[in-house]
C-alpha positions as a LaTeX table, in Angstrom:
\begin{tabular}{lrrr}
\hline
Residue & $x$ (\AA) & $y$ (\AA) & $z$ (\AA) \\
\hline
Unk1 & 87.33 & 65.87 & 85.30 \\
Unk2 & 90.27 & 67.79 & 84.33 \\
Unk3 & 90.11 & 72.10 & 84.56 \\
Unk4 & 89.95 & 73.56 & 81.02 \\
Unk5 & 93.45 & 76.32 & 81.91 \\
Unk6 & 92.97 & 78.94 & 78.99 \\
Unk7 & 96.43 & 80.46 & 77.87 \\
Unk8 & 96.29 & 83.78 & 75.61 \\
Unk9 & 99.71 & 84.45 & 73.31 \\
Unk10 & 99.98 & 87.80 & 71.98 \\
Unk11 & 102.43 & 88.18 & 68.51 \\
Unk12 & 105.67 & 90.98 & 68.41 \\
Unk13 & 105.44 & 93.68 & 65.36 \\
Unk14 & 105.53 & 97.30 & 66.85 \\
Unk15 & 102.85 & 99.56 & 65.58 \\
Unk16 & 100.80 & 96.52 & 64.19 \\
Unk17 & 99.75 & 95.86 & 68.10 \\
Unk18 & 97.02 & 97.64 & 67.37 \\
Unk19 & 95.33 & 94.50 & 65.00 \\
Unk20 & 95.19 & 91.95 & 68.54 \\
Unk21 & 94.11 & 95.00 & 70.63 \\
Unk22 & 91.05 & 95.10 & 68.68 \\
Unk23 & 90.34 & 91.89 & 68.80 \\
Unk24 & 90.94 & 91.70 & 72.52 \\
Unk25 & 88.13 & 95.03 & 72.59 \\
Unk26 & 85.68 & 92.74 & 70.65 \\
Unk27 & 86.09 & 89.50 & 73.09 \\
Unk28 & 85.92 & 92.25 & 75.83 \\
Unk29 & 82.93 & 93.52 & 74.17 \\
Unk30 & 80.89 & 89.56 & 73.59 \\
Unk31 & 82.03 & 88.45 & 77.56 \\
Unk32 & 81.74 & 91.59 & 79.02 \\
Unk33 & 84.46 & 90.24 & 81.46 \\
Unk34 & 88.13 & 92.41 & 81.31 \\
Unk35 & 90.82 & 89.74 & 79.59 \\
Unk36 & 92.94 & 88.87 & 82.19 \\
Unk37 & 89.56 & 86.87 & 84.31 \\
Unk38 & 89.34 & 85.18 & 81.51 \\
Unk39 & 92.74 & 83.75 & 81.07 \\
Unk40 & 95.35 & 82.04 & 83.39 \\
Unk41 & 98.35 & 83.06 & 81.58 \\
Unk42 & 99.12 & 85.77 & 79.82 \\
Unk43 & 101.93 & 86.30 & 77.60 \\
Unk44 & 103.11 & 88.09 & 74.76 \\
Unk45 & 106.39 & 89.36 & 72.76 \\
Unk46 & 107.86 & 92.59 & 72.04 \\
Unk47 & 104.60 & 95.17 & 71.60 \\
Unk48 & 102.58 & 91.50 & 72.33 \\
Unk49 & 104.64 & 91.94 & 75.95 \\
Unk50 & 104.05 & 95.37 & 76.75 \\
Unk51 & 99.80 & 94.55 & 75.60 \\
Unk52 & 100.09 & 91.41 & 78.04 \\
Unk53 & 101.79 & 93.73 & 80.87 \\
Unk54 & 98.90 & 96.34 & 80.57 \\
Unk55 & 96.18 & 93.84 & 80.30 \\
Unk56 & 97.23 & 92.98 & 83.91 \\
Unk57 & 98.36 & 95.64 & 85.51 \\
Unk58 & 97.67 & 95.74 & 88.88 \\
Unk59 & 94.39 & 97.35 & 90.12 \\
Unk60 & 93.26 & 96.79 & 86.95 \\
Unk61 & 93.62 & 100.25 & 85.46 \\
Unk62 & 93.27 & 99.16 & 81.31 \\
Unk63 & 90.93 & 97.74 & 78.85 \\
Unk64 & 92.23 & 96.45 & 75.38 \\
Unk65 & 90.46 & 99.66 & 73.78 \\
Unk66 & 92.79 & 101.56 & 76.00 \\
Unk67 & 95.76 & 99.98 & 74.86 \\
Unk68 & 94.97 & 100.92 & 71.28 \\
Unk69 & 94.53 & 104.16 & 72.67 \\
Unk70 & 98.76 & 103.89 & 73.40 \\
Unk71 & 99.42 & 103.05 & 69.82 \\
Unk72 & 96.92 & 105.53 & 68.88 \\
Unk73 & 98.19 & 108.92 & 71.09 \\
Unk74 & 101.65 & 107.86 & 71.38 \\
Unk75 & 103.15 & 105.83 & 68.30 \\
Unk76 & 104.05 & 108.99 & 66.68 \\
Unk77 & 106.19 & 109.89 & 69.83 \\
Unk78 & 107.74 & 106.44 & 70.35 \\
Unk79 & 109.28 & 106.42 & 67.02 \\
Unk80 & 110.40 & 109.59 & 66.02 \\
Unk81 & 114.29 & 110.76 & 66.39 \\
Unk82 & 115.78 & 113.84 & 67.62 \\
Unk83 & 116.48 & 116.09 & 65.12 \\
Unk84 & 120.39 & 116.72 & 66.94 \\
Unk85 & 120.39 & 112.58 & 67.03 \\
Unk86 & 119.50 & 112.74 & 63.05 \\
Unk87 & 122.55 & 115.24 & 62.46 \\
Unk88 & 124.85 & 112.71 & 64.54 \\
Unk89 & 123.77 & 109.58 & 63.48 \\
Unk90 & 122.52 & 110.06 & 59.43 \\
Unk91 & 121.00 & 106.88 & 57.96 \\
Unk92 & 121.08 & 104.81 & 61.62 \\
Unk93 & 123.93 & 102.79 & 59.89 \\
Unk94 & 125.53 & 102.72 & 62.83 \\
Unk95 & 123.14 & 103.56 & 65.77 \\
Unk96 & 119.60 & 102.42 & 66.63 \\
Unk97 & 117.08 & 104.07 & 64.90 \\
Unk98 & 115.11 & 105.35 & 67.69 \\
Unk99 & 116.52 & 105.90 & 71.42 \\
Unk100 & 114.00 & 104.36 & 74.07 \\
Unk101 & 113.49 & 107.72 & 75.99 \\
Unk102 & 110.01 & 108.47 & 74.43 \\
Unk103 & 109.01 & 104.84 & 75.17 \\
Unk104 & 110.14 & 104.83 & 78.39 \\
Unk105 & 108.54 & 107.67 & 79.35 \\
Unk106 & 105.23 & 106.40 & 77.79 \\
Unk107 & 105.71 & 102.98 & 79.77 \\
Unk108 & 106.19 & 105.07 & 83.05 \\
Unk109 & 103.15 & 106.68 & 82.32 \\
Unk110 & 101.33 & 103.63 & 81.95 \\
Unk111 & 103.09 & 101.43 & 84.64 \\
Unk112 & 104.09 & 103.58 & 87.18 \\
Unk113 & 106.18 & 101.63 & 89.54 \\
Unk114 & 104.21 & 98.31 & 89.51 \\
Unk115 & 105.99 & 95.08 & 89.43 \\
Unk116 & 106.01 & 92.41 & 87.37 \\
Unk117 & 105.40 & 90.02 & 90.63 \\
Unk118 & 102.32 & 92.32 & 90.91 \\
Unk119 & 100.16 & 91.34 & 87.81 \\
Unk120 & 96.93 & 89.84 & 88.37 \\
Unk121 & 97.08 & 86.64 & 86.77 \\
Unk122 & 100.18 & 85.37 & 85.42 \\
Unk123 & 102.10 & 86.15 & 82.84 \\
Unk124 & 105.56 & 85.26 & 80.57 \\
Unk125 & 107.17 & 87.48 & 78.79 \\
Unk126 & 110.21 & 86.82 & 76.53 \\
Unk127 & 113.44 & 88.71 & 75.78 \\
Unk128 & 117.06 & 87.45 & 74.67 \\
Unk129 & 120.46 & 87.61 & 76.46 \\
Unk130 & 122.70 & 88.48 & 74.20 \\
Unk131 & 125.34 & 88.03 & 76.33 \\
Unk132 & 125.21 & 85.10 & 77.58 \\
Unk133 & 123.18 & 83.90 & 74.23 \\
Unk134 & 120.23 & 82.76 & 75.96 \\
Unk135 & 116.54 & 83.28 & 76.14 \\
Unk136 & 115.39 & 85.11 & 79.09 \\
Unk137 & 111.87 & 84.63 & 80.65 \\
Unk138 & 110.38 & 87.16 & 82.70 \\
Unk139 & 107.48 & 85.29 & 84.50 \\
Unk140 & 105.03 & 86.65 & 87.35 \\
Unk141 & 105.06 & 83.55 & 89.13 \\
Unk142 & 108.91 & 84.17 & 89.52 \\
Unk143 & 109.20 & 85.34 & 93.06 \\
Unk144 & 112.72 & 85.22 & 93.31 \\
Unk145 & 113.25 & 88.79 & 91.33 \\
Unk146 & 111.04 & 91.30 & 91.68 \\
Unk147 & 111.37 & 93.06 & 88.08 \\
Unk148 & 109.66 & 96.45 & 87.57 \\
Unk149 & 106.93 & 96.45 & 84.32 \\
Unk150 & 108.53 & 99.23 & 82.54 \\
Unk151 & 112.06 & 97.25 & 82.55 \\
Unk152 & 110.36 & 93.87 & 81.22 \\
Unk153 & 108.32 & 95.93 & 78.44 \\
Unk154 & 111.68 & 97.80 & 77.72 \\
Unk155 & 113.68 & 94.41 & 77.44 \\
Unk156 & 110.78 & 92.82 & 75.36 \\
Unk157 & 110.87 & 95.26 & 73.18 \\
Unk158 & 114.00 & 96.24 & 72.01 \\
Unk159 & 114.12 & 95.21 & 68.33 \\
Unk160 & 117.43 & 95.17 & 67.34 \\
Unk161 & 118.12 & 98.02 & 64.67 \\
Unk162 & 115.20 & 100.03 & 65.89 \\
Unk163 & 116.35 & 100.19 & 69.79 \\
Unk164 & 119.52 & 99.86 & 71.87 \\
Unk165 & 119.62 & 97.38 & 74.10 \\
Unk166 & 118.55 & 97.44 & 78.26 \\
Unk167 & 120.46 & 96.16 & 80.93 \\
Unk168 & 117.88 & 94.81 & 83.44 \\
Unk169 & 119.34 & 94.28 & 87.03 \\
Unk170 & 119.35 & 90.60 & 88.20 \\
Unk171 & 119.62 & 90.39 & 92.25 \\
Unk172 & 123.93 & 91.01 & 91.73 \\
Unk173 & 124.08 & 90.79 & 88.38 \\
Unk174 & 122.19 & 91.70 & 85.36 \\
Unk175 & 120.59 & 90.31 & 81.68 \\
Unk176 & 121.78 & 92.15 & 78.39 \\
Unk177 & 118.32 & 91.93 & 76.82 \\
Unk178 & 117.08 & 92.73 & 73.66 \\
Unk179 & 113.74 & 91.63 & 71.41 \\
Unk180 & 112.69 & 88.06 & 71.62 \\
Unk181 & 111.18 & 88.71 & 69.08 \\
Unk182 & 115.26 & 87.06 & 67.48 \\
Unk183 & 114.17 & 84.03 & 68.12 \\
Unk184 & 110.37 & 84.30 & 69.43 \\
Unk185 & 108.27 & 86.23 & 67.96 \\
Unk186 & 104.91 & 83.88 & 68.53 \\
Unk187 & 105.42 & 82.71 & 72.14 \\
Unk188 & 102.66 & 80.92 & 71.99 \\
Unk189 & 104.64 & 77.36 & 72.03 \\
Unk190 & 105.83 & 78.69 & 74.81 \\
Unk191 & 102.99 & 79.56 & 76.80 \\
Unk192 & 102.03 & 76.14 & 76.13 \\
Unk193 & 104.88 & 74.51 & 77.69 \\
Unk194 & 104.53 & 76.71 & 80.62 \\
Unk195 & 101.13 & 75.94 & 81.31 \\
Unk196 & 102.12 & 72.15 & 80.74 \\
Unk197 & 104.26 & 72.61 & 83.67 \\
Unk198 & 101.91 & 74.45 & 85.79 \\
Unk199 & 98.85 & 72.32 & 85.47 \\
Unk200 & 100.35 & 68.96 & 84.45 \\
Unk201 & 96.85 & 67.37 & 84.61 \\
Unk202 & 94.42 & 70.53 & 83.08 \\
Unk203 & 93.62 & 70.45 & 79.44 \\
Unk204 & 94.40 & 73.72 & 77.33 \\
Unk205 & 92.84 & 76.04 & 75.06 \\
Unk206 & 95.05 & 79.08 & 73.81 \\
Unk207 & 94.41 & 81.87 & 71.47 \\
Unk208 & 96.90 & 83.00 & 69.68 \\
Unk209 & 96.81 & 86.72 & 68.28 \\
Unk210 & 99.10 & 87.84 & 65.24 \\
Unk211 & 100.34 & 91.63 & 64.26 \\
Unk212 & 99.82 & 90.81 & 60.40 \\
Unk213 & 101.22 & 88.64 & 57.85 \\
Unk214 & 104.16 & 90.48 & 55.65 \\
Unk215 & 103.15 & 90.92 & 51.76 \\
Unk216 & 106.54 & 92.71 & 50.74 \\
Unk217 & 107.88 & 90.08 & 48.58 \\
Unk218 & 111.63 & 90.24 & 47.28 \\
Unk219 & 112.44 & 89.00 & 43.71 \\
Unk220 & 115.02 & 86.88 & 43.24 \\
Unk221 & 116.80 & 88.98 & 40.56 \\
Unk222 & 116.65 & 91.61 & 43.30 \\
Unk223 & 117.72 & 90.06 & 46.47 \\
Unk224 & 120.50 & 87.81 & 44.75 \\
Unk225 & 123.28 & 90.96 & 44.85 \\
Unk226 & 122.03 & 92.10 & 48.43 \\
Unk227 & 125.18 & 92.56 & 50.97 \\
Unk228 & 124.86 & 92.97 & 54.70 \\
Unk229 & 122.97 & 96.46 & 54.59 \\
Unk230 & 120.33 & 95.35 & 52.44 \\
Unk231 & 119.51 & 91.85 & 54.34 \\
Unk232 & 120.06 & 93.83 & 57.21 \\
Unk233 & 116.80 & 95.50 & 56.99 \\
Unk234 & 114.58 & 92.66 & 56.07 \\
Unk235 & 116.47 & 89.73 & 58.21 \\
Unk236 & 114.44 & 90.53 & 60.83 \\
Unk237 & 111.07 & 91.08 & 59.89 \\
Unk238 & 111.51 & 88.12 & 57.56 \\
Unk239 & 112.51 & 85.98 & 60.12 \\
Unk240 & 109.87 & 87.04 & 62.84 \\
Unk241 & 106.99 & 86.46 & 59.96 \\
Unk242 & 108.40 & 82.99 & 59.59 \\
Unk243 & 109.09 & 81.58 & 62.92 \\
Unk244 & 105.59 & 83.16 & 63.91 \\
Unk245 & 103.88 & 80.50 & 61.28 \\
Unk246 & 105.88 & 77.77 & 61.99 \\
Unk247 & 104.54 & 77.91 & 65.67 \\
Unk248 & 101.03 & 77.85 & 64.74 \\
Unk249 & 101.44 & 74.91 & 62.43 \\
Unk250 & 103.22 & 72.98 & 65.41 \\
Unk251 & 100.49 & 73.67 & 67.69 \\
Unk252 & 97.59 & 72.84 & 64.92 \\
Unk253 & 98.90 & 69.77 & 64.95 \\
Unk254 & 99.69 & 69.11 & 69.21 \\
Unk255 & 96.00 & 70.98 & 69.92 \\
Unk256 & 92.80 & 69.54 & 69.16 \\
Unk257 & 91.04 & 71.75 & 66.66 \\
Unk258 & 88.49 & 73.54 & 69.01 \\
Unk259 & 91.19 & 74.35 & 71.30 \\
Unk260 & 93.78 & 76.29 & 69.52 \\
Unk261 & 92.20 & 79.77 & 68.00 \\
Unk262 & 94.94 & 81.39 & 66.25 \\
Unk263 & 93.51 & 84.64 & 64.80 \\
Unk264 & 95.98 & 86.60 & 62.07 \\
Unk265 & 95.36 & 88.64 & 58.89 \\
Unk266 & 97.44 & 89.50 & 55.53 \\
Unk267 & 99.04 & 93.65 & 55.59 \\
Unk268 & 97.61 & 93.77 & 52.46 \\
Unk269 & 96.51 & 97.31 & 53.17 \\
Unk270 & 98.43 & 98.01 & 55.88 \\
Unk271 & 101.94 & 98.53 & 55.84 \\
Unk272 & 104.91 & 95.59 & 56.65 \\
Unk273 & 107.00 & 98.08 & 58.53 \\
Unk274 & 106.83 & 97.40 & 62.36 \\
Unk275 & 107.43 & 101.67 & 63.10 \\
Unk276 & 104.99 & 103.54 & 60.36 \\
Unk277 & 103.09 & 105.19 & 63.42 \\
Unk278 & 101.58 & 107.68 & 60.81 \\
Unk279 & 97.75 & 108.31 & 60.78 \\
Unk280 & 97.07 & 106.37 & 57.46 \\
Unk281 & 98.56 & 103.56 & 58.60 \\
Unk282 & 96.72 & 102.76 & 62.24 \\
Unk283 & 93.15 & 103.75 & 60.57 \\
Unk284 & 94.51 & 100.74 & 58.24 \\
Unk285 & 95.89 & 98.58 & 60.82 \\
Unk286 & 92.21 & 99.18 & 62.83 \\
Unk287 & 90.63 & 98.53 & 60.17 \\
Unk288 & 92.46 & 95.06 & 59.42 \\
Unk289 & 91.23 & 94.41 & 63.42 \\
Unk290 & 88.23 & 94.30 & 62.95 \\
Unk291 & 88.15 & 92.35 & 59.64 \\
Unk292 & 89.19 & 89.97 & 61.82 \\
Unk293 & 86.54 & 90.59 & 63.97 \\
Unk294 & 83.74 & 90.16 & 60.61 \\
Unk295 & 85.73 & 87.08 & 59.05 \\
Unk296 & 86.19 & 85.33 & 62.00 \\
Unk297 & 82.97 & 85.95 & 63.52 \\
Unk298 & 81.35 & 83.01 & 64.34 \\
Unk299 & 84.45 & 81.30 & 65.23 \\
Unk300 & 85.10 & 84.18 & 67.93 \\
Unk301 & 81.82 & 83.53 & 69.12 \\
Unk302 & 82.23 & 80.18 & 69.72 \\
Unk303 & 85.72 & 81.02 & 71.38 \\
Unk304 & 84.22 & 83.30 & 73.91 \\
Unk305 & 81.70 & 80.96 & 75.11 \\
Unk306 & 84.15 & 78.94 & 76.10 \\
Unk307 & 86.37 & 81.67 & 77.90 \\
Unk308 & 83.51 & 82.63 & 79.79 \\
\hline
\end{tabular}
């Protein structure tokens, strides 16, 4: 009899990572087990990558609720610019909206000097090498190169226009990395492919957690005269939203309905902006996560029974 391998995928979405954290906390509460014990391989992109690393960091330090507090306690610090930066860079037209110094400080606080190769289950985090124009997959089970969790987290979350690119040293060379969301904000298909390579003869259960579907609409008459600046502000969000939906549509046709669990919700009461770390928006994002657990309660319960 084939073994059932369990896969967890977490989308990118900046501060909207609060939503999957709420769902993951519910899963831990129902199963009475930490997330890393429930899945054979865990991965994420951007904010989802940070959550994945936090759930699997060496010595099992964090529950999902601890990672939600990362957003609550440090969200406004991460998404903030210094007065000097704002004066020198008004409108953020030629530089990233934020530097990554505050984000790096928070990541060091949470991850310390832990290495990706020391995570307590298999982990895959995606980024993009803009010098070579190729995807980069940071895999905990690739023992050839050691990467610090902090560096991997910075690489996967270096969203263009929001944060500057990141240099990751690789033996005698390096990667010039930006957010993996530019091509794969929903890494579910990537993780399924990796699981198939690792365990070719086994069966699979895949859980995909979203960070909210965009609700901001643009009418043709408003968009038809847009130029580089207007499109630049919206194209990244449109791209990651569209590719995330596409990946879920593909997987629905690949996996049996009882082996693919996707949890997503429209941002009807939350902001589409991935950097809106205001108290009101963080509260709304928490409520949206709680709404998923109520709306899909039976589905989640059945899934948790399979995970145990």
